[in-house]
C-alpha positions, 0 to 999 in steps of 0.5 A: 844305943844299947849297952853292948853297942856302947861298949863296942864303940868305946873299945873301937874308939868311935864314941864322940868326946862327950859320950866317951866322957859320960861312958867313962863316968858310967864305968867308974860307977859300975864295976860290972860295966868296967869289967866287960870293957876290960874283957873286950879290950883284952880280946881286941888286943889279943886279936891284934897281936895274932899274926896275919895269915900268909895267904889271907889276901889270896883266900879273900880273892878266891872267895870274892871271885866265887861270890861275884856273879858270872858275867852274862855272855855277849851273845845271849839272844834269848828273848824274855818272851820265850822264857815266859812261854816256856813256863806257860807251856809247862804249866799248861801241860801240868794242868792238862795232865792233872785233868786227864790223870787225877781228876777222873779218879778223885771226882766220882759221880754224886749220889742221885745224879743221872743225866736227864736223858738216862732217866727217860723210861717207857712213859714219855710224851712229846710236848710242844709248848707255846712260845708265850708259855713261861717256865714257871707255868710249865713247871706248875703244870708238870709238877702235880702230874709227876712229869719230868722234862727229860730232853729238849727242846728240839729244833722244832720246839718239842720237849720230852716229858717222862712219867713214872707210870702209865696211869700218870702218863694218861692223866697228864695227857688229858691235863695237857690237852685241856691247857691249850693256852700254853700247850700246842701239841701233845704226842704219846711216844 
């Protein structure tokens, strides 16, 4: 208990007898403490001498009535699930509005990005790789040739491979035809 609490408890006569005697001994040894106690006792005496407000009970009744929560109506049939669904609907609408109105404006197309089918030019081969061909083998074959898979595979297993020039397309046509272990069909488009 700190000094202020001891002073208040002493003035309000809430200290046990042995603590009260110890506190009075402290007051006789400390003039500042005894002056603080004297000020608190004079304030308490002045407040007791003050007349009580005539309407203090009415003021308190009005204040406590405004603090007390309003009683819930007996016919409140709203389901808690309906309230949760209402909040979920509002959140869903907000997310959808964000996706439609804001995201397209703030998310531009990254530099260098283009769909694979958009990059397909005039130099294209249709290639059917064997079922045993692995993606790594296909990449190792097409990489040095300058080929890029631009579409596929289709339902028949055909893949469109694009090239940057006619020369690289012709070289790739010869190289792909020699790899019969992973290439089943090569057709110039």
